[in-house]
N, C-alpha and C positions, 0 to 999 in steps of 0.2 A: 186786058193789057195787050198792046200790040206786040208783034213779033220783035220789033226793034227794042221795045222796052224790056222784054224778057231777056234779050241778048245782053243788054246793058246790065241788067240785074245779075246775070250769071257772071259776067266779068268782074263786077264789084265783089261778088261773093268769093271768087277765086283769089282776088287780090287780098281780101281780108284774111282768108285762110293762110295764104303764104306769109302775111305779116305776123299772124299769130304763131306760126311755126318758127319763124325767124326770131321773134321775141323769146319764145321758150328756149330755143337753142342758145341765145345769148345770156339768158338769166340762169340757166342751169349748166353745171359743169361736173366733170368727174372729180370726186373728192376721195381721199383715202378712207378705206373702211378699216375699222379696228375690231379686234376680237378680245374677248375678256378671258383672262386666265388667272392663275394663282401660283404662288411660290410653293414648291414642295421640296423635299430633300430625301436623299437616300442615306439614312442614318447607319452608322457602323455600330453594331451592338457587340460589346466586348465582354467576354466571360472567361472563366478559367478553363483550362484544358483537362483539369483533374478535379474530382470531387474533393471537398474539404471545407474547413472552417474559415470564414472570412474574418481576418483579424485587424485590418486597417485600410482606411481610404486616405488618399493623398490629394484629392481634388474635390471640388464642389460644383454644383450647377453654375453654368456661366463662365467657368474658368477657361482661359485660353491655354492650350497645352501644345507642346512641340513633340515631334516624333522622338520616341525613346524616353519620354518623361514618365516617371513612376505614377501609376494609377491606383493600384490596390494590392494588398498582400493577403496570402493565406497562411495558415499554420504550416510550418515546414520542419517540425521536429523530426518526424520519421524520415523525411528526405535527407536531412543533414546526417542522421545516423547511418543511413544506407550509403550515402556518398562517402563518409569516412571509412566505412567497411570496404567499399569498392576501391578506394585509394590505397588502403593497406594491402589488399590482395594484388593490385597492380604493381605496387612496389616490391612485394615478395616475388612475384613472377619475374620482374625485371632483374632482381638480384640473382635468382636462380639461373636465368639465362646468361648473365654476366659471368657467373661462376663456371658454367659449362664452356663458355667462349674464352675464358681467361686461362693463363698458364697455371702451373703448380705454385705452391707457396714459395716466397722468395728464399726462405731457408733451405727448402728442398732443392731449388735451382743452384744455390751456392754449394750445397753438398755434392750435387752431381758434377758441378764444374771442378771441385777439388778432387774428387775421385778420378776424373778424366786427366787432370794435370799429373796426379801421382802415377797413373798408368802410362802416360806419355813419357815420364821420366824413367820409369822402369824399362819401357821399350827402347829408349835412346841408349841406356846403359847396356842392354842386351845386344843391340846392334853394334855398339863400340867393341864389346867383348868378342863378338863374332868376327869383326874385321881384324882384330889383333891376332886371333887364332889363325885366320886364313892367311895373314901376312907371315906368320911364323912357321907355317906348315912346310914350305920348301926347304927350310933349314933343318927340319926334323925336330923343331922345338915344341910342336903341338901334335898330339895324336889324332887319329881320325875320330875316335870316340869323343874326344873333347870338342872337336869342331861340330860333330852332330848334336851334341848336347847344347852347345851355344846357339846353333841354328834353330833348334826346337824352342829354346827359351825366347829367342827373338820373335818367332812366329806366334808363340803364346802371348807375348806382350803386345804384338800387333792386333791380335784378335780381341784382347781385353780393351785396348784403346778404342776399337771400332764399336764394341758393345757399350762402353761408357759414353762415347760420343752420341750414340743413338738414344741412350737414356737421358742425356742432357737435352737433346732435341725434343724428346717426348715431354720433358718437364717444361720446356718453353712453349710447346704447342697447346692449343685448347684442351682442357682436361676432359671434355665430353666427346663422345663419338658424334659423327655427322648426323645420324638419325636422331640422337638425343637432342642435339642443338636445334634441329628443325622442329621437333615436337615441342620443345620448351618455347621456341619463338612463337609458335601458334598459340600456345597457352598465354603468353605475355600479351599478344595482340588481342585475344579475347578479353583479357582483364582490362586492357585500355578501353576497349569498346564498352564494356560494362560501366566503367568509370564515366565515359562520355554520356551514357544514358542517364546515370545518376546526376551528373551536372545539369543536363537538360531538364530533368524532372524538378530539380531544385530551383532552377531559373524560372520555371513555369509557375512557381508559387509567388512570384513577384512580377506582376503584369505591368507592362509599359505601353504607352500609346503607340499604335502602329503608324499614325500619321498626325500631321498638324491639324488642329481644329479647335472647336469649342465644345465643352461638356454640355450636352443638351439635356441629359437626365441621368439620375442615379436610381437604379432599380433594386439594389440590395445594400444592406448595411452591416457593419461589423457585428459579429455574434451569430450570423446566419450560416447554416451549413448548406452548401450549394452543391448541386450535381454538376458534372462536367458540361460545359456549354451554356449554363444558365447565365443570361446577361446580367452584368453588374453595372455597366456604364454605357450610355448611348453617346457616341461621338459624332459630331457633324464637321467633316472636312469641308473647306471652301469649295472644292471641286465637285462636291456632291449636291450642290444647289441646282434645282431644275425648275423650269417653268412649264406648267401643264395647262393646255387650252384645248378647246373642242371646236373642230372645224366642220361645218356643214358638209353633207355628202356631195353637194354640187361643186364644192371647192377642192375636193380631195385630189383630183387629178392635177391641180395647179401647184401643189406644194410637194417639195422633195427634200430628202435628207441633205443637210448642208446649206439650205437656204438661210439667209440672214434675215432677222426680224428686229424691228425696233421695240423697245420696252419702255414703259412709263408707269410710274406709281406715285402715290401721294407722298410728298416729302423726299422723293428721290431726285438726284441730279439729272439733268438732261443728257442725252447722248448715250443712254444705255442700249446695248445691243446684245443679241444672242444668235444662236444658230440652231436649226432643227436637227436633232440627232435621232429621233424615233417617231415613227408613225404607226399607230395601232393597226394591226391587220384585220380587225373586226370592229363592227359598230358598237358603240357603248349602249345605245338604246335600240332595241329591235321591236317594231310594232307587232302586236300579237296576231294580226290578221295578214292576209295576202298583201304583198306590196302593191301600192297604187301611187299615182302621182302625189296624192296628199300625204300618204304615209312615208314616202321616200324623203319628203322635206323634213321629216323629224329625225332622220338618221344623222348622227354626228360621230366623228372619229377623234379619239384622243391623240393629240400631237404633243411631243415633248421637245422643249428647247433648253439649251444651256447658255447661261450668261457668258459674256466674253471674259477672258482671263483678267483678274483684278477687279471685276465688278460684282462678283458673287457675294462678297462681304457686305455689300450695300442692301442686300435683300434678305428678308426673314421668312421662314416657312409660314404659310397661311396668309401671307400678304396678297391682296388683289393686285393684279398687273394688267395693264392694257397693252396688247400686242398688236403691232402694225406690220403685217407682211407687205413687202413691196409690191406684190402682185395683186393685192386685194383692193379694189376700188368700187365705188357705187356712184350713182347719179345723185347730185345734191344741189340745193339752191345756192347759187354763188353770191347772193346779196346778203 
């Protein structure tokens, strides 16, 4: 072949290569890549805070419950008796404190008031006698001895009035000394605290739902004696639904907490979304040999996403879910 022919053949080859590249670029485009995950849940396992006999269940599997709704009961005979005892002790302590803080009996107060009134009348008569004698002294109608006796009687009556007035004030004041009142007030406070403890222990025998949710499982039944903390009911609040998926090591740097992801599953409505709230700090599968380009491709990291508020109820634990991160794309045939 001549030199001209070779040159023409080369030009034709280059043209054909460019045409092939152009065709490939037009027929292939970036398409969203999806990751496979599944629905999981953080179940709330509810058990008693005290050991005891389980006597009743108020819910069954699948029931929807609200926060504060009764779930199960334990035998509470001992707690009721202890609570009644604590209540009586608290009442007795309160009455003793009130007795120390209160005045004397009403009859004693009235008697002290009567004695004071009688002493005041005697004092007034003695003062009047003294004034008459002092008025009659210039005319010689009263001796010095009589005036001295009247003056002494008046002073004695004054002293008696002061004493009886103090007695009346004492009868009206708190009957206990300050130190006694402080000590009894501390005793009454301790009795009230003991009663509060008994009330709490009694309330713990009747367990209520800590949150709204669905009863996922029942793990104990009436008639069983349970240790403290033994789960009786497994509760699934809507906010505890999560999506778990596994991201290849090569994509780990492209995903961040807070990223929004699309969610899809069989029978689910369109438009489901979630957000990434956890990325595992370590690989789920570690090759047993030294890392290589081939072994690194096997590394995956668990990523957790939570559905948007109001959409968690549409998902069930164990359900497969297709996750579409907005940043994940691959090359695909557009035809």
